[in-house]
N, C-alpha and C positions, 0 to 999 in steps of 0.2 A: 099512615106510616107508624112504625114502632115507636118513634120518638113522641108521637102524639098520644100514646096510650097512657092512662093513669098508672102511677107507680105505687108500690107498697114500700114505704121508706121509714127507717128509724135510725137515730144516731146510735153508734155502737157503745157498749158499756166499756168500763175501764179495762177489765180483763180481756175483752175482745180486742180492744185497741192495741194492747201489748202483743196479742197473738198476730194481729195484722202486721205490725212492725217486724216481729220476729220471723214470720213466715216469709216476708219480703227479703229478709236477710239470709234465710236458709234453715230455720227451725220451725217445723209445722207443715211441711209439704207432705201430706199423707197419701200413700199409694197402696192400693190393693191390686193383686194380680191373680188371674185365673188362667189355667191351661186346659184346652179342650182337644181331644183326639178326633176332631172333625172340623170341617169348614163351617164357620158360623157366618151366615149371610149378614152383610152390613145393613141391609134393609130391616132385618129382624132386630138388630141392635138399635137402629134408629127408632123403630116403633116402641121398643122398651124404654129407651131414654126419654122419648116424648111422653110416655105414660108417667114416668117419674117426675119429669118437669111439671106436668100438669097437676100431679098430686101434691107436690111439696114446693111451696113458695120459696123456701130457703135455697133450693137448688137453682132457682132462677136469679139469685142475687148477684149483683155486681157491687164491689166495694168502691164507693165513690166519695168525693168531697163535696159538701154542699156550699152554698154561697158564703157561709160564715167560716169556711175552712174546716168544718167538723167532718170526721170520718163517719160515713153512713153505710148501711145496707140498703140497697135499692133493688126491688124485684119487679120485673115487668109483669103485666097481667097476661102477656102472651109472648111466646118465643118458640123457635123450632129446633129440633134435635140437630139439624144441619150445623148449627153454631157450636155444638158441644161434642160431636163425634168426629174423630180424626183417624184416617187410615194411615198407617206408617209401614215402611218396609221391614220384613223379617230380618233380625240381626244375624250377623255371622258370629258363631261361637268358637271358631277355630282358634286354638291357643288360649281360650278363656280359662282362667284358674278356677277349678271347681272346688277348691278347699273351702269348707264351711258352707257349701251349698246343700240345701235339703233336696234330695232326689226322690221323686215320687215313684212308688212301686209300679203304678199303672202306666208309666211312661214307657211305651214299647218301641221307642225310636232311639235307642242307645243313649238315653237321657238327654237327647238333643233338646226336647221341649223344656225340661227342668232347668237346664243351663240357660236357655233363651229367656225363660221367665225371670230367673234370678237377675240376669244381666239387665233386662229391660226395667224391672222394678228399681234396681239400684241406680240406673241412669236417670230415671224420672224423679227419684228422690232429690236429685241435684239440678232439676230444671224448674225454675221459679214460675209462678203464675205471673203472666205479663199482660200489659195492655196492648192496644193495636199497634203501638210504636215499639213493642218488644221490651218495654221497661217494667220492672216490678212495682209500679206505682199506679194509683187509681186512674181510670176505672179498670178493675180486674174481676173476672168471674171466679166463683168458688168451687166449680164442679167441671170436670172434663173426663171424657172417655176416649181411650186410645185402643185401636184394634190392629193386630198384626196377623197376617196369613202366611203360612208356609205351604205353598201349593204342592211342593214335592213330598212333604211329610204328611200332608192332610191334617195339619194342626193349626190351631188358632190361639193366640194370647190376647186377652182383654185386660186392660188396666183401667181402674177407676181412680181419679185423682181428686182429692178433697182439700180445701183450704182450711187450716185449723182456726183461722179467725172466725169462721162461721160454723164449723162442724168438728166435733170431737170424735174420739175413738168409738164410743157407743153409737153415735150417729152414723159413722162409717159402716159399722156392722149392720145396722138397720137398712141402710141403702143397699149394701151388698146382698143381703138376704132377699130384699124385694126385687132387686135386679135379676138375680139368678132364677127366682121363681117365675117372674114375668118372661124372662128369656126362654125358659122351658115351654111356657104356654105359647110363645110366638113361634118357636120351632115346630110345635105340634099343630099350629094353625088355629089356636084357641084364644089368642089374645085379641080382644075386641075393643079397639080404641074408641073412647067416647069423649067428645069435646065437653060434654056436660060435667065431666069429672074434674074440670079445671078448678084448682083451689086458689081462692083469693081471700083466705081467712086472715091474711096478714102474717107478720113475723112475730114469733114469740119474743118476749122481753128478755133482756140480758140477765145473767145470773144474779147480779146485784139486786134486782127487783124481787128475787125469790128468797133471799137470805132471811132465816127466822129472826124476828126482832131481838135485838140485844146480842146477837152472836158475832157481829163484826162492827164494834162501836169504838174503835180506837181513834183518838183525835190526831191532828196533824203533828203536834209535838211528840206524842208517843210513837207515832209511825217513824218520825225522824230518828228518835232515840233507838228504836228497835233496828232500823236499817244500819245505823252505826254499830250496834251490837253484833248484828249478823256479820258485818264486814270484818270487825275485829276478831270475832270468834273463829271465822273461817280460816285464819292463819294456823290454828292448832290442828286442823283437820288435814289428813293426808289425801292427796289425789293419786291416781295411777301415774307412775313415772312417765314423763313424756318420751316419745321416740327420740333416739340419739340424733336423728337428722332434722328434728324440728327446732327451728330457731326463732320462731315468732310469727304472729298472725299476718304480718305484712309481706312475708316472703313468698308463700304459696297459697293459692285459694283453697279453702277448706271444702271437703266433700264428705257426705254421709255414705258409709259402707255397712254391709251386713254380713254376719256369720251366724250359722245356726246349727243346732244338733237336735236329734230326735231321741227321746227317752225310750221309745219302743213301747209295745203294749204291756209287757210284764214290768218294765221299769216304771211306767206310769202308774200301774195298779199298786206296785210296792210303795211308791212315793206317797200317793194319797192315803193308803192304809196306814203308813207310818206316821203321817201328820195327824191323822185321826187318833191313833194310839197314843201319841205324845201330847195331844191336845194343843197343837199349834197350827196356825194357818199355813197354807201352802206357800204364801208370799213370804212369811217370816222364815220358813225353812230355806227357801231359795236365797233370800237375802243373807242368811247366816252362811250359806255355802260360798257365796260371792265375797262376803266380808272376810271369812277365814282364809280363803285362797289368796285374796289380795294382800292381807296382812302378812302372809308367809313369803311374799316376794323379797328377794335378797336386798334390793335397793332400799326398801322400806325398813327392813329389819336392822340394816346397818345404821340407819338414822333413828332407830328406836321410835318409829311412828306407828301408832296402833289405834288411832282414833279417826273415824271416818264419818263424813256426813252423806246421807242419802235422802232422796225425796220420795216419799210414798205418794202415789197418785190415785185418785178415785173418781168414779162417776158419782156426782152429788145429787142426782135427781131425787133419790129417796129421802134425802135430808132437807129438801127445800120446802117452803110454805107458799102456796100449796105444793104437795109432791107432784112431780112430773112423771108421766109414764116413760118407760124405757125407750119407747119409739119416738119420743119428742126430739125433733132434730134441732141442733144448736150446739153451742159449746158450754157444757155444764160440768166440766171436769176441773178439779182443783188439786193442789198438792200440799203436803206438809213436810217441811224440812226436819231432819232429826239427826242427832249425832250418836254414834255407837262406838264404844271402846271395846276392842277385841284383845283380851288378855292372852298372852302366850300360853299355849297348852290347854285353853278352854275346850271342854268337850262340846262336840257339835250341837247336841240337842239342848245343852245348857245355853249356848249362844242363841239358838233358835227361840228358846223361851224368853230370853232377854229381849230380843227384837220384838217378839210377839207382844210382850208386856208394854214396850214403848209405843207400839202402834195402837194398842187398845187404850192406853192412857191419853194419847193425843186425840184420838177420836172421841173419847168421853168428854174432853174439854172443847170439842168442836173447833179444833185448831185449823181445820181446813177453811173455816170462815174467818176466825179472828186473825189469822196470819196472812189472809189473802191480800189485803192492801199493802202490807209491809213487803211481802214478796214481790208484788207488782211493782212497787217503787224500786226495790233492789234490782229486779229484772230490767227495768227501764234504765237504771243507772249503768248497768253493765253494757247494755246496748249502746249507750252514748259514750261510755268510757271503757273500752276493752282493756286498757292498761291497768285497771284495778284488779284484774285477774292475773294469776301467775303466767309470766311470759306472754301476756295478752292472748291467752289461749281460749278465753271466753268460757272456761270450765268453772261451774258453780257447785258441783257435788261429785261424788264418786259415781253414783248411778241413780236412775229413776226406775221405780218399780210399781206397777199397779197392784192394789190390794183387793180389787174386785175378784169374783170367781173367774177362772181362766176363760178367755174369749173363745166361744165354741165355733168351730168351722165344720159342723156336722150337718151339711146342707140337705134339706128334704125337698122332694118334688123336682129333682133335676135329672131324672133318668134318661131323657132324650138328648142331653147336651154332650154326652161323652166327656164329662168333667174328669180330668186326670187329678187335679189338685189345685189348691189355692194357697197363697201366702199373703200375710198382712191382715189388716192395714198396718204398714210401717209408717213412721213419721220421721222426716229428716230432723237432724239435730246438730248440724255443723256450724250454726250461728251460736247463740247463747244456749248453754245446756250442760249436762253432766259429762263425765268421761264416756259413759255409755248408757243407753236405754235398754231395758229388758222388755222384750215382746214375747208373750206366750200365746199359744194357740192350741186348743184341744180338738183334735181331729177324730174321725171314726176309729174305733179300736177298743177303748180310747187310747190315743197316743198324744203325748204332750210334746209339742215342738217349742223349743226355746231358742230365741234369737237375740243377738246383741247388735244394736245399731250404734256406730261410733264415728267420730270425726277423723278424717285422714287429711294431712300427714301428721296431725298431733300425736296419733297413735298408729301403730302398724297392725296389720292383720295378725302377725305372729304374736304380738303382745296381747291382743284381745282373745285369741285362741288359748293363750297361756292362762287366761282367767276362766274362760268358758268351760273347756274340757275338763280341767282338774276340779272345777266346782261341781260339774255334773257327776264326775267319778266319786267325789266326796259325798255328794247327796245320795247316790245309789248305794254306796258302801254303808252309809249310816242308816239306810232304810232296810238293810239286810238283803239287798238284791245282788 
């Protein structure tokens, strides 16, 4: 019996434990979606999922509590894809609002598939990982695959869901890349499953075990002082004004929603060329556009608020000791909080250089490590006491933005799949988090897709589009496009 099999188990690290709690609340449900212009056989999907489960112990993990009440990762030495692959009915998109939806040029079915994909991904961002009793408490799995078939349109949507307690954005990309490659082999009849490929190498240690010596050495007293400092300083930072109909966290359940825009091939090329010419990172330029647009909002100008806090987020594998390869699965992502003052009339590239300098300064001081425990403590306190945030909104910053190179979605070796397009991985953020998260994807062309994930009803779609579209317009105008 499965219960008699030896398990691969370890207690979660502090950062992982915070993610486990936040994901149960609604921040960290990661979803990737793919649309195919063909029927994908569920048996092929199951074979591929079995290969992934056999290769990666972390995908077989359940989050459990041990006898001492500690949260643990526990991976079975054996499991079947049947437990992870779920068929669901194709959704109706009649009357679905397509504002802010990325439409794929290859979708030859009146954009039916693009709308269905966006709708399904958004819905699943708001469905928690649950146990056998339907509750978001241990034991819960960290990986799930959902498949939807449109027999009339001859289309298939596949979603991969990942729990951020165990798997970060880089891990999600690695899993997706392997999934699509193996699925192509399965469709071609060239995927040869081998039980000997089963991996029981154990689970990688948490990020705390890889932090370079001396980089995260704050004592408990200093952590407490810094937490109080963060809480006090947060009052001077402006958030995005709340929607007029939002009255507080207790009134309506929060949901994560998505809007996106495509810069197009020429816009993308102009953007990257301008960043290179001005010697600023793409992330600093995008942050400057978002900051300048937000600072121009009428509600904030009337209050003369022009200082904002944002969190830059990064994959830390290359900064660890020893370094971890990009393909190492786990959660090795950290953030650095920072405040930026946006003076009225500041020239766009001057602001971009200001942001770029702030990011470089924080990285040179290894703040992703030194501030980790402080932010973890603050994060934990907000989860316990939402009322310490404005209107119990759970909002802790204006936005989160990755500073790594844009995540590439230029999939190779997928010619037999009829792949129309992919979106994500997106991560839910309607529990503790910023006003919006920035998600970037670089597709073939190259074309840069920029999406904002935001909590509703704290903010409305119209408000977020009022930030996104003018920011992109400012960006492109400043790049000479």
